[in-house]
Every structure is written in C-alpha cells, then in structure tokens.
Residue frames as a rotation matrix with the C-alpha (Angstrom) as fourth column:
UNK 1
0.219 0.517 0.828 78.59
0.974 -0.062 -0.219 93.52
-0.062 0.854 -0.517 116.38
UNK 2
-0.775 -0.551 0.308 79.72
0.597 -0.799 0.074 96.92
0.206 0.241 0.948 114.96
UNK 3
-0.546 0.565 -0.618 77.66
0.244 -0.599 -0.763 99.89
-0.801 -0.567 0.189 116.00
UNK 4
-0.621 0.304 -0.722 76.75
-0.744 -0.519 0.422 100.70
-0.246 0.799 0.549 112.38
UNK 5
-0.762 0.330 -0.557 75.37
-0.115 0.778 0.618 97.23
0.638 0.535 -0.554 111.92
UNK 6
-0.704 0.509 -0.495 73.39
0.660 0.213 -0.720 97.53
-0.261 -0.834 -0.486 115.08
UNK 7
-0.488 0.449 -0.749 71.83
-0.290 -0.892 -0.346 100.77
-0.823 0.048 0.565 113.78
UNK 8
-0.682 0.263 -0.683 71.02
-0.683 0.108 0.723 99.22
0.264 0.959 0.106 110.36
UNK 9
-0.848 0.363 -0.387 69.34
0.372 0.927 0.052 96.31
0.378 -0.100 -0.921 112.09
UNK 10
-0.470 0.635 -0.614 67.09
0.650 -0.222 -0.727 98.81
-0.598 -0.740 -0.308 113.78
UNK 11
0.415 0.720 0.556 66.15
0.884 -0.174 -0.434 100.54
-0.215 0.672 -0.709 110.59
UNK 12
0.207 -0.421 -0.883 68.70
0.077 -0.893 0.443 103.34
-0.975 -0.160 -0.152 110.44
UNK 13
0.992 0.128 0.003 69.44
0.024 -0.163 -0.986 104.90
-0.126 0.978 -0.164 107.09
UNK 14
0.187 -0.965 0.183 72.79
0.799 0.258 0.543 104.56
-0.571 0.045 0.819 105.39
UNK 15
0.865 0.075 -0.496 74.41
-0.153 -0.903 -0.402 107.72
-0.478 0.424 -0.769 104.08
UNK 16
0.426 -0.745 0.513 77.05
0.902 0.394 -0.176 107.94
-0.071 0.538 0.840 101.43
UNK 17
-0.476 -0.789 0.389 79.73
0.774 -0.586 -0.240 110.65
0.417 0.186 0.890 101.87
UNK 18
0.590 0.726 -0.354 77.88
0.795 -0.446 0.411 112.60
0.141 -0.524 -0.840 104.59
UNK 19
-0.276 -0.728 0.628 79.02
0.564 -0.652 -0.507 116.21
0.778 0.214 0.590 104.80
UNK 20
-0.981 -0.045 0.188 76.77
-0.106 -0.688 -0.718 117.94
0.161 -0.724 0.671 107.34
UNK 21
-0.245 0.951 -0.191 73.37
0.889 0.298 0.347 118.54
0.386 -0.085 -0.918 108.82
UNK 22
-0.923 0.064 0.380 71.20
-0.189 -0.935 -0.301 121.38
0.336 -0.349 0.875 110.03
UNK 23
-0.568 0.752 -0.333 68.02
0.757 0.319 -0.570 121.81
-0.323 -0.576 -0.751 112.11
UNK 24
-0.501 0.423 0.755 65.11
0.483 -0.587 0.650 123.87
0.718 0.690 0.089 110.73
UNK 25
-0.884 0.122 0.452 63.87
-0.391 -0.723 -0.570 124.93
0.257 -0.680 0.686 114.13
UNK 26
0.042 0.997 0.069 60.75
-0.970 0.025 0.243 122.83
0.241 -0.077 0.968 113.89
UNK 27
0.317 0.003 0.948 62.23
-0.601 0.774 0.199 119.61
-0.733 -0.633 0.247 114.92
UNK 28
0.981 0.027 0.194 63.35
0.134 0.628 -0.767 118.46
-0.142 0.778 0.612 111.49
UNK 29
0.144 -0.989 -0.030 66.93
-0.260 -0.067 0.963 117.59
-0.955 -0.131 -0.266 110.72
UNK 30
0.972 0.090 -0.219 68.32
-0.228 0.109 -0.967 117.70
-0.064 0.990 0.127 107.14
UNK 31
0.340 -0.871 0.355 71.45
0.209 0.438 0.874 115.94
-0.917 -0.223 0.331 106.05
UNK 32
0.613 -0.287 -0.736 73.80
-0.763 -0.454 -0.459 116.95
-0.203 0.843 -0.497 103.23
UNK 33
0.289 -0.526 0.799 75.47
0.131 0.849 0.512 114.11
-0.948 -0.043 0.315 101.31
UNK 34
-0.429 -0.570 -0.701 77.81
-0.605 -0.395 0.692 114.36
-0.671 0.721 -0.175 98.32
UNK 35
-0.735 0.162 -0.658 76.36
-0.507 0.513 0.692 111.22
0.450 0.843 -0.295 96.64
UNK 36
0.075 0.870 0.487 72.92
-0.989 0.125 -0.072 109.85
-0.124 -0.476 0.871 97.43
UNK 37
-0.881 -0.250 0.401 72.17
-0.251 0.967 0.051 106.18
-0.401 -0.056 -0.915 97.90
UNK 38
-0.754 0.572 -0.323 69.37
0.052 0.542 0.839 103.81
0.655 0.616 -0.438 96.94
UNK 39
-0.402 0.661 0.634 66.08
-0.899 -0.415 -0.137 104.88
0.172 -0.625 0.761 98.67
UNK 40
0.559 0.651 -0.514 64.71
-0.562 0.753 0.342 101.30
0.610 0.098 0.786 98.12
UNK 41
0.071 -0.650 -0.756 67.79
0.374 0.720 -0.584 99.92
0.925 -0.241 0.295 99.94
UNK 42
0.751 0.204 -0.628 67.24
0.659 -0.167 0.733 102.14
0.045 -0.965 -0.260 102.96
UNK 43
-0.412 -0.893 -0.180 70.08
0.866 -0.446 0.228 104.48
-0.284 -0.062 0.957 101.82
UNK 44
0.670 0.588 -0.453 69.61
0.466 -0.808 -0.360 108.20
-0.578 0.031 -0.816 101.53
C-alpha cells in the first residue's frame, strides 16, 4: 500500500497543491496551499 494511502487510512488530511508551512512558535503548524479542498472529505 502506498504511504499516502496509509496516512489517509489513519486520518491524515489531503492537501491540494501544497506550497509551504510555518511554525508559530507555540506548537502550531500552518500549511499554505494554492487551492483548498473539501473539509467534509478530510481535505484541507
């Protein structure tokens, strides 16, 4: 099974056109994506 499918099976979010990420210093990580996905479908 592909690694991406393994992650999705464990509840990972799916990103469309991911561009980057940053850490706010308080333990939160933010991702930048050109086009968002369907939040109901587990996509960000």
